[in-house]
FITORGU-680503 format. One record per residue (C-alpha): residue in three letters; x, y, z. Coordinates in steps of 0.2 Angstrom, whole numbers, plus 5000, padded with zeros to 4 digits. Example, Ala and Ser with C-alpha at 12.3 -4.5 7.8 and 13.67 -1.06 7.14 Angstrom:
<dogus>
<dogu><r>ala</r><east>5062</east><north>4978</north><up>5039</up></dogu>
<dogu><r>ser</r><east>5068</east><north>4995</north><up>5036</up></dogu>
</dogus>
This chain:
<dogus>
<dogu><r>met</r><east>5582</east><north>5515</north><up>5398</up></dogu>
<dogu><r>glu</r><east>5593</east><north>5521</north><up>5412</up></dogu>
<dogu><r>pro</r><east>5584</east><north>5523</north><up>5429</up></dogu>
<dogu><r>pro</r><east>5582</east><north>5540</north><up>5435</up></dogu>
<dogu><r>gln</r><east>5597</east><north>5547</north><up>5445</up></dogu>
<dogu><r>arg</r><east>5589</east><north>5552</north><up>5461</up></dogu>
<dogu><r>gly</r><east>5593</east><north>5551</north><up>5479</up></dogu>
<dogu><r>leu</r><east>5583</east><north>5540</north><up>5492</up></dogu>
<dogu><r>ala</r><east>5575</east><north>5546</north><up>5508</up></dogu>
<dogu><r>cys</r><east>5566</east><north>5535</north><up>5520</up></dogu>
<dogu><r>leu</r><east>5550</east><north>5537</north><up>5530</up></dogu>
<dogu><r>val</r><east>5548</east><north>5526</north><up>5545</up></dogu>
<dogu><r>leu</r><east>5529</east><north>5524</north><up>5550</up></dogu>
<dogu><r>ala</r><east>5528</east><north>5525</north><up>5569</up></dogu>
<dogu><r>ala</r><east>5511</east><north>5534</north><up>5572</up></dogu>
<dogu><r>gly</r><east>5499</east><north>5520</north><up>5574</up></dogu>
<dogu><r>leu</r><east>5488</east><north>5517</north><up>5590</up></dogu>
<dogu><r>gly</r><east>5494</east><north>5499</north><up>5591</up></dogu>
<dogu><r>thr</r><east>5477</east><north>5493</north><up>5597</up></dogu>
<dogu><r>arg</r><east>5480</east><north>5475</north><up>5596</up></dogu>
<dogu><r>met</r><east>5495</east><north>5476</north><up>5607</up></dogu>
<dogu><r>arg</r><east>5486</east><north>5484</north><up>5621</up></dogu>
<dogu><r>pro</r><east>5488</east><north>5486</north><up>5636</up></dogu>
<dogu><r>phe</r><east>5507</east><north>5488</north><up>5632</up></dogu>
<dogu><r>thr</r><east>5504</east><north>5501</north><up>5619</up></dogu>
<dogu><r>asp</r><east>5493</east><north>5512</north><up>5631</up></dogu>
<dogu><r>val</r><east>5509</east><north>5518</north><up>5639</up></dogu>
<dogu><r>thr</r><east>5522</east><north>5514</north><up>5626</up></dogu>
<dogu><r>pro</r><east>5521</east><north>5517</north><up>5607</up></dogu>
<dogu><r>lys</r><east>5522</east><north>5500</north><up>5598</up></dogu>
<dogu><r>pro</r><east>5538</east><north>5506</north><up>5589</up></dogu>
<dogu><r>leu</r><east>5547</east><north>5508</north><up>5605</up></dogu>
<dogu><r>leu</r><east>5543</east><north>5490</north><up>5611</up></dogu>
<dogu><r>thr</r><east>5558</east><north>5479</north><up>5610</up></dogu>
<dogu><r>val</r><east>5562</east><north>5463</north><up>5601</up></dogu>
<dogu><r>asn</r><east>5578</east><north>5455</north><up>5608</up></dogu>
<dogu><r>asn</r><east>5580</east><north>5471</north><up>5619</up></dogu>
<dogu><r>glu</r><east>5581</east><north>5482</north><up>5604</up></dogu>
<dogu><r>glu</r><east>5567</east><north>5495</north><up>5600</up></dogu>
<dogu><r>leu</r><east>5558</east><north>5491</north><up>5584</up></dogu>
<dogu><r>leu</r><east>5560</east><north>5509</north><up>5579</up></dogu>
<dogu><r>ala</r><east>5579</east><north>5508</north><up>5582</up></dogu>
<dogu><r>arg</r><east>5580</east><north>5493</north><up>5570</up></dogu>
<dogu><r>ser</r><east>5570</east><north>5502</north><up>5556</up></dogu>
<dogu><r>ile</r><east>5581</east><north>5518</north><up>5558</up></dogu>
<dogu><r>ser</r><east>5597</east><north>5508</north><up>5557</up></dogu>
<dogu><r>gln</r><east>5591</east><north>5499</north><up>5541</up></dogu>
<dogu><r>ala</r><east>5585</east><north>5515</north><up>5534</up></dogu>
<dogu><r>ala</r><east>5602</east><north>5523</north><up>5537</up></dogu>
<dogu><r>ala</r><east>5611</east><north>5509</north><up>5527</up></dogu>
<dogu><r>val</r><east>5602</east><north>5514</north><up>5511</up></dogu>
<dogu><r>ala</r><east>5594</east><north>5531</north><up>5512</up></dogu>
<dogu><r>ala</r><east>5603</east><north>5548</north><up>5514</up></dogu>
<dogu><r>arg</r><east>5589</east><north>5555</north><up>5525</up></dogu>
<dogu><r>thr</r><east>5576</east><north>5548</north><up>5537</up></dogu>
<dogu><r>ala</r><east>5559</east><north>5554</north><up>5543</up></dogu>
<dogu><r>val</r><east>5548</east><north>5547</north><up>5557</up></dogu>
<dogu><r>asn</r><east>5529</east><north>5551</north><up>5558</up></dogu>
<dogu><r>ala</r><east>5522</east><north>5552</north><up>5575</up></dogu>
<dogu><r>phe</r><east>5504</east><north>5553</north><up>5583</up></dogu>
<dogu><r>his</r><east>5500</east><north>5541</north><up>5597</up></dogu>
<dogu><r>leu</r><east>5511</east><north>5545</north><up>5612</up></dogu>
<dogu><r>ala</r><east>5521</east><north>5556</north><up>5600</up></dogu>
<dogu><r>glu</r><east>5532</east><north>5564</north><up>5613</up></dogu>
<dogu><r>gln</r><east>5540</east><north>5547</north><up>5617</up></dogu>
<dogu><r>ile</r><east>5544</east><north>5546</north><up>5598</up></dogu>
<dogu><r>val</r><east>5551</east><north>5563</north><up>5598</up></dogu>
<dogu><r>glu</r><east>5561</east><north>5560</north><up>5613</up></dogu>
<dogu><r>phe</r><east>5568</east><north>5544</north><up>5606</up></dogu>
<dogu><r>val</r><east>5575</east><north>5552</north><up>5590</up></dogu>
<dogu><r>glu</r><east>5578</east><north>5570</north><up>5597</up></dogu>
<dogu><r>arg</r><east>5597</east><north>5568</north><up>5597</up></dogu>
<dogu><r>ser</r><east>5598</east><north>5562</north><up>5579</up></dogu>
<dogu><r>ser</r><east>5596</east><north>5571</north><up>5563</up></dogu>
<dogu><r>ile</r><east>5579</east><north>5562</north><up>5560</up></dogu>
<dogu><r>his</r><east>5565</east><north>5573</north><up>5554</up></dogu>
<dogu><r>val</r><east>5549</east><north>5571</north><up>5564</up></dogu>
<dogu><r>ser</r><east>5532</east><north>5573</north><up>5555</up></dogu>
<dogu><r>arg</r><east>5519</east><north>5576</north><up>5569</up></dogu>
<dogu><r>glu</r><east>5502</east><north>5571</north><up>5563</up></dogu>
<dogu><r>pro</r><east>5486</east><north>5581</north><up>5569</up></dogu>
<dogu><r>gln</r><east>5476</east><north>5565</north><up>5566</up></dogu>
<dogu><r>leu</r><east>5480</east><north>5547</north><up>5560</up></dogu>
<dogu><r>met</r><east>5484</east><north>5550</north><up>5542</up></dogu>
<dogu><r>gly</r><east>5486</east><north>5532</north><up>5536</up></dogu>
<dogu><r>thr</r><east>5501</east><north>5527</north><up>5526</up></dogu>
<dogu><r>ala</r><east>5497</east><north>5537</north><up>5510</up></dogu>
<dogu><r>gly</r><east>5493</east><north>5553</north><up>5521</up></dogu>
<dogu><r>ala</r><east>5509</east><north>5551</north><up>5530</up></dogu>
<dogu><r>val</r><east>5519</east><north>5551</north><up>5514</up></dogu>
<dogu><r>ala</r><east>5509</east><north>5566</north><up>5508</up></dogu>
<dogu><r>gln</r><east>5513</east><north>5576</north><up>5524</up></dogu>
<dogu><r>val</r><east>5532</east><north>5574</north><up>5521</up></dogu>
<dogu><r>ala</r><east>5531</east><north>5579</north><up>5502</up></dogu>
<dogu><r>his</r><east>5540</east><north>5596</north><up>5505</up></dogu>
<dogu><r>trp</r><east>5554</east><north>5587</north><up>5516</up></dogu>
<dogu><r>leu</r><east>5556</east><north>5574</north><up>5502</up></dogu>
<dogu><r>glu</r><east>5561</east><north>5586</north><up>5489</up></dogu>
<dogu><r>asp</r><east>5567</east><north>5577</north><up>5473</up></dogu>
<dogu><r>asp</r><east>5571</east><north>5560</north><up>5482</up></dogu>
<dogu><r>asp</r><east>5563</east><north>5544</north><up>5480</up></dogu>
<dogu><r>leu</r><east>5556</east><north>5536</north><up>5495</up></dogu>
<dogu><r>leu</r><east>5558</east><north>5520</north><up>5505</up></dogu>
<dogu><r>ile</r><east>5544</east><north>5517</north><up>5518</up></dogu>
<dogu><r>leu</r><east>5547</east><north>5505</north><up>5533</up></dogu>
<dogu><r>asn</r><east>5534</east><north>5499</north><up>5545</up></dogu>
<dogu><r>ala</r><east>5541</east><north>5501</north><up>5562</up></dogu>
<dogu><r>asp</r><east>5530</east><north>5487</north><up>5569</up></dogu>
<dogu><r>thr</r><east>5538</east><north>5474</north><up>5557</up></dogu>
<dogu><r>trp</r><east>5554</east><north>5466</north><up>5563</up></dogu>
<dogu><r>leu</r><east>5565</east><north>5462</north><up>5548</up></dogu>
<dogu><r>ala</r><east>5581</east><north>5453</north><up>5549</up></dogu>
<dogu><r>ala</r><east>5588</east><north>5463</north><up>5534</up></dogu>
<dogu><r>leu</r><east>5584</east><north>5473</north><up>5519</up></dogu>
<dogu><r>asp</r><east>5590</east><north>5463</north><up>5503</up></dogu>
<dogu><r>glu</r><east>5604</east><north>5473</north><up>5494</up></dogu>
<dogu><r>asp</r><east>5595</east><north>5471</north><up>5478</up></dogu>
<dogu><r>phe</r><east>5578</east><north>5477</north><up>5485</up></dogu>
<dogu><r>val</r><east>5584</east><north>5495</north><up>5483</up></dogu>
<dogu><r>ala</r><east>5599</east><north>5493</north><up>5471</up></dogu>
<dogu><r>gly</r><east>5589</east><north>5483</north><up>5458</up></dogu>
<dogu><r>trp</r><east>5574</east><north>5495</north><up>5458</up></dogu>
<dogu><r>asp</r><east>5570</east><north>5504</north><up>5442</up></dogu>
<dogu><r>arg</r><east>5562</east><north>5518</north><up>5451</up></dogu>
<dogu><r>thr</r><east>5548</east><north>5519</north><up>5439</up></dogu>
<dogu><r>gly</r><east>5534</east><north>5511</north><up>5450</up></dogu>
<dogu><r>pro</r><east>5531</east><north>5505</north><up>5467</up></dogu>
<dogu><r>arg</r><east>5541</east><north>5490</north><up>5474</up></dogu>
<dogu><r>leu</r><east>5535</east><north>5480</north><up>5489</up></dogu>
<dogu><r>leu</r><east>5545</east><north>5468</north><up>5499</up></dogu>
<dogu><r>val</r><east>5536</east><north>5451</north><up>5501</up></dogu>
<dogu><r>lys</r><east>5538</east><north>5434</north><up>5508</up></dogu>
<dogu><r>asp</r><east>5531</east><north>5418</north><up>5502</up></dogu>
<dogu><r>val</r><east>5521</east><north>5410</north><up>5516</up></dogu>
<dogu><r>gly</r><east>5514</east><north>5395</north><up>5506</up></dogu>
<dogu><r>arg</r><east>5496</east><north>5400</north><up>5509</up></dogu>
<dogu><r>ala</r><east>5483</east><north>5413</north><up>5504</up></dogu>
<dogu><r>ser</r><east>5490</east><north>5430</north><up>5509</up></dogu>
<dogu><r>asp</r><east>5491</east><north>5448</north><up>5503</up></dogu>
<dogu><r>phe</r><east>5496</east><north>5444</north><up>5485</up></dogu>
<dogu><r>gly</r><east>5493</east><north>5426</north><up>5481</up></dogu>
<dogu><r>thr</r><east>5504</east><north>5417</north><up>5493</up></dogu>
<dogu><r>leu</r><east>5515</east><north>5432</north><up>5495</up></dogu>
<dogu><r>arg</r><east>5514</east><north>5442</north><up>5511</up></dogu>
<dogu><r>phe</r><east>5519</east><north>5460</north><up>5513</up></dogu>
<dogu><r>val</r><east>5533</east><north>5462</north><up>5526</up></dogu>
<dogu><r>gly</r><east>5533</east><north>5481</north><up>5529</up></dogu>
<dogu><r>ala</r><east>5545</east><north>5488</north><up>5517</up></dogu>
<dogu><r>ser</r><east>5541</east><north>5497</north><up>5501</up></dogu>
<dogu><r>leu</r><east>5548</east><north>5509</north><up>5488</up></dogu>
<dogu><r>leu</r><east>5539</east><north>5524</north><up>5480</up></dogu>
<dogu><r>pro</r><east>5545</east><north>5535</north><up>5465</up></dogu>
<dogu><r>asn</r><east>5546</east><north>5553</north><up>5469</up></dogu>
<dogu><r>glu</r><east>5532</east><north>5558</north><up>5457</up></dogu>
<dogu><r>leu</r><east>5520</east><north>5546</north><up>5465</up></dogu>
<dogu><r>ala</r><east>5525</east><north>5551</north><up>5483</up></dogu>
<dogu><r>arg</r><east>5522</east><north>5569</north><up>5479</up></dogu>
<dogu><r>gly</r><east>5506</east><north>5566</north><up>5470</up></dogu>
<dogu><r>leu</r><east>5497</east><north>5560</north><up>5486</up></dogu>
<dogu><r>gln</r><east>5485</east><north>5571</north><up>5495</up></dogu>
<dogu><r>val</r><east>5486</east><north>5576</north><up>5513</up></dogu>
<dogu><r>lys</r><east>5471</east><north>5566</north><up>5519</up></dogu>
<dogu><r>pro</r><east>5469</east><north>5550</north><up>5529</up></dogu>
<dogu><r>ser</r><east>5471</east><north>5537</north><up>5516</up></dogu>
<dogu><r>gly</r><east>5481</east><north>5521</north><up>5513</up></dogu>
<dogu><r>leu</r><east>5495</east><north>5516</north><up>5501</up></dogu>
<dogu><r>tyr</r><east>5485</east><north>5501</north><up>5496</up></dogu>
<dogu><r>glu</r><east>5470</east><north>5511</north><up>5491</up></dogu>
<dogu><r>glu</r><east>5479</east><north>5525</north><up>5483</up></dogu>
<dogu><r>val</r><east>5494</east><north>5517</north><up>5475</up></dogu>
<dogu><r>trp</r><east>5495</east><north>5498</north><up>5475</up></dogu>
<dogu><r>arg</r><east>5477</east><north>5492</north><up>5471</up></dogu>
<dogu><r>pro</r><east>5476</east><north>5503</north><up>5455</up></dogu>
<dogu><r>arg</r><east>5492</east><north>5494</north><up>5449</up></dogu>
<dogu><r>ile</r><east>5488</east><north>5477</north><up>5457</up></dogu>
<dogu><r>gly</r><east>5492</east><north>5467</north><up>5441</up></dogu>
<dogu><r>ser</r><east>5509</east><north>5475</north><up>5438</up></dogu>
<dogu><r>leu</r><east>5516</east><north>5478</north><up>5455</up></dogu>
<dogu><r>asp</r><east>5534</east><north>5475</north><up>5457</up></dogu>
<dogu><r>leu</r><east>5535</east><north>5462</north><up>5471</up></dogu>
<dogu><r>phe</r><east>5552</east><north>5458</north><up>5478</up></dogu>
<dogu><r>val</r><east>5553</east><north>5441</north><up>5487</up></dogu>
<dogu><r>thr</r><east>5564</east><north>5440</north><up>5502</up></dogu>
<dogu><r>gln</r><east>5571</east><north>5425</north><up>5511</up></dogu>
<dogu><r>ala</r><east>5575</east><north>5436</north><up>5526</up></dogu>
<dogu><r>met</r><east>5567</east><north>5432</north><up>5543</up></dogu>
<dogu><r>ala</r><east>5552</east><north>5443</north><up>5546</up></dogu>
<dogu><r>phe</r><east>5539</east><north>5445</north><up>5560</up></dogu>
<dogu><r>asp</r><east>5523</east><north>5455</north><up>5561</up></dogu>
<dogu><r>cys</r><east>5523</east><north>5461</north><up>5579</up></dogu>
<dogu><r>gly</r><east>5504</east><north>5465</north><up>5578</up></dogu>
<dogu><r>thr</r><east>5498</east><north>5455</north><up>5593</up></dogu>
<dogu><r>pro</r><east>5505</east><north>5450</north><up>5610</up></dogu>
<dogu><r>leu</r><east>5507</east><north>5432</north><up>5604</up></dogu>
<dogu><r>glu</r><east>5516</east><north>5437</north><up>5588</up></dogu>
<dogu><r>phe</r><east>5527</east><north>5449</north><up>5598</up></dogu>
<dogu><r>leu</r><east>5531</east><north>5435</north><up>5610</up></dogu>
<dogu><r>gln</r><east>5536</east><north>5423</north><up>5596</up></dogu>
<dogu><r>ala</r><east>5547</east><north>5436</north><up>5588</up></dogu>
<dogu><r>asn</r><east>5557</east><north>5439</north><up>5603</up></dogu>
<dogu><r>leu</r><east>5560</east><north>5420</north><up>5606</up></dogu>
<dogu><r>ala</r><east>5564</east><north>5417</north><up>5588</up></dogu>
<dogu><r>val</r><east>5576</east><north>5432</north><up>5586</up></dogu>
<dogu><r>ser</r><east>5585</east><north>5429</north><up>5602</up></dogu>
<dogu><r>gly</r><east>5586</east><north>5410</north><up>5601</up></dogu>
<dogu><r>leu</r><east>5584</east><north>5410</north><up>5620</up></dogu>
<dogu><r>ser</r><east>5571</east><north>5402</north><up>5632</up></dogu>
<dogu><r>ala</r><east>5566</east><north>5420</north><up>5637</up></dogu>
<dogu><r>val</r><east>5571</east><north>5438</north><up>5634</up></dogu>
<dogu><r>val</r><east>5574</east><north>5448</north><up>5650</up></dogu>
<dogu><r>his</r><east>5578</east><north>5467</north><up>5648</up></dogu>
<dogu><r>pro</r><east>5593</east><north>5472</north><up>5658</up></dogu>
<dogu><r>thr</r><east>5582</east><north>5484</north><up>5668</up></dogu>
<dogu><r>ser</r><east>5569</east><north>5471</north><up>5673</up></dogu>
<dogu><r>his</r><east>5569</east><north>5461</north><up>5689</up></dogu>
<dogu><r>pro</r><east>5561</east><north>5444</north><up>5688</up></dogu>
<dogu><r>gly</r><east>5556</east><north>5437</north><up>5705</up></dogu>
<dogu><r>gly</r><east>5558</east><north>5419</north><up>5700</up></dogu>
<dogu><r>thr</r><east>5559</east><north>5407</north><up>5685</up></dogu>
<dogu><r>val</r><east>5555</east><north>5415</north><up>5667</up></dogu>
<dogu><r>val</r><east>5552</east><north>5403</north><up>5653</up></dogu>
<dogu><r>asp</r><east>5546</east><north>5407</north><up>5635</up></dogu>
<dogu><r>ser</r><east>5542</east><north>5424</north><up>5641</up></dogu>
<dogu><r>val</r><east>5547</east><north>5442</north><up>5638</up></dogu>
<dogu><r>phe</r><east>5551</east><north>5455</north><up>5652</up></dogu>
<dogu><r>leu</r><east>5551</east><north>5472</north><up>5644</up></dogu>
<dogu><r>arg</r><east>5560</east><north>5487</north><up>5652</up></dogu>
<dogu><r>gly</r><east>5557</east><north>5488</north><up>5671</up></dogu>
<dogu><r>ala</r><east>5547</east><north>5473</north><up>5672</up></dogu>
<dogu><r>thr</r><east>5545</east><north>5463</north><up>5688</up></dogu>
<dogu><r>ser</r><east>5537</east><north>5447</north><up>5695</up></dogu>
<dogu><r>pro</r><east>5533</east><north>5442</north><up>5712</up></dogu>
<dogu><r>pro</r><east>5546</east><north>5433</north><up>5722</up></dogu>
<dogu><r>gly</r><east>5546</east><north>5414</north><up>5719</up></dogu>
<dogu><r>ser</r><east>5535</east><north>5416</north><up>5704</up></dogu>
<dogu><r>val</r><east>5536</east><north>5405</north><up>5688</up></dogu>
<dogu><r>cys</r><east>5532</east><north>5414</north><up>5672</up></dogu>
<dogu><r>val</r><east>5528</east><north>5404</north><up>5657</up></dogu>
<dogu><r>gly</r><east>5522</east><north>5411</north><up>5641</up></dogu>
<dogu><r>glu</r><east>5520</east><north>5429</north><up>5647</up></dogu>
<dogu><r>ile</r><east>5524</east><north>5447</north><up>5643</up></dogu>
<dogu><r>arg</r><east>5527</east><north>5459</north><up>5657</up></dogu>
<dogu><r>asp</r><east>5532</east><north>5478</north><up>5657</up></dogu>
<dogu><r>gly</r><east>5537</east><north>5490</north><up>5669</up></dogu>
<dogu><r>phe</r><east>5520</east><north>5498</north><up>5671</up></dogu>
<dogu><r>gly</r><east>5512</east><north>5482</north><up>5678</up></dogu>
<dogu><r>asn</r><east>5504</east><north>5476</north><up>5662</up></dogu>
<dogu><r>leu</r><east>5504</east><north>5457</north><up>5659</up></dogu>
<dogu><r>tyr</r><east>5500</east><north>5446</north><up>5644</up></dogu>
<dogu><r>ala</r><east>5498</east><north>5427</north><up>5647</up></dogu>
<dogu><r>ala</r><east>5497</east><north>5416</north><up>5632</up></dogu>
<dogu><r>pro</r><east>5482</east><north>5405</north><up>5632</up></dogu>
<dogu><r>asp</r><east>5491</east><north>5390</north><up>5626</up></dogu>
<dogu><r>pro</r><east>5509</east><north>5391</north><up>5633</up></dogu>
<dogu><r>gly</r><east>5514</east><north>5374</north><up>5626</up></dogu>
<dogu><r>asn</r><east>5512</east><north>5381</north><up>5608</up></dogu>
<dogu><r>ile</r><east>5520</east><north>5397</north><up>5609</up></dogu>
<dogu><r>arg</r><east>5534</east><north>5392</north><up>5598</up></dogu>
<dogu><r>thr</r><east>5522</east><north>5387</north><up>5584</up></dogu>
<dogu><r>pro</r><east>5521</east><north>5403</north><up>5572</up></dogu>
<dogu><r>ala</r><east>5504</east><north>5411</north><up>5572</up></dogu>
<dogu><r>lys</r><east>5509</east><north>5419</north><up>5555</up></dogu>
<dogu><r>ala</r><east>5521</east><north>5409</north><up>5545</up></dogu>
<dogu><r>ile</r><east>5532</east><north>5423</north><up>5540</up></dogu>
<dogu><r>gln</r><east>5545</east><north>5419</north><up>5552</up></dogu>
<dogu><r>arg</r><east>5557</east><north>5408</north><up>5543</up></dogu>
<dogu><r>pro</r><east>5561</east><north>5404</north><up>5524</up></dogu>
</dogus>
């Protein structure tokens, strides 16, 4: 049977509170934090543009910053009155989606690349998830979901506008027949400060990532200085994250920073 000839749109999920990344996410939405000096949201939008004709972004926490970030583009912003979850977020863009199928990207996952066959080889008859084999118990056996999924139009438009998750509404009822596409691409869950720090160091390949607008006062090792960050004159920063609002994270064991906390980093 020939696959349905429909277009593809993308929804980038960017509404969450980012509670595990506090205090940084108290002032900056997690999708606007940077990995190797690139906003997570910018990377997701760029990957969406390579395969989808249209892109939407949902927004709730510090929504005005998300709106400002995309306001000069053609991206549709779905403002949520409350956190809707992944399924609720999809339901809210059903009218915008029209007849297209849907690519869904988690803005807080750094992904090196979307495999060409992930979209091109999809039969568009059921949900498809991008996963990585981590060699230990994870989301689906030893396969870990890495923040990208595909949803046929009829399933997307059949979801209800209520706070709910895709796992509960779509994936779990099909757990034995889910289309799991295994990627070899580098991927990082940027959920916690340690994971975020590790992602920056691995992606950059540098001993530290220092934003062009930041001003370290001394030595910076295995650390991330976000936009506008500073440190005292003569200081030595090891295993830290700093931002321009004075927030600081110090890794509890700086000597093991480059040991992955979650083994989804490299094939």
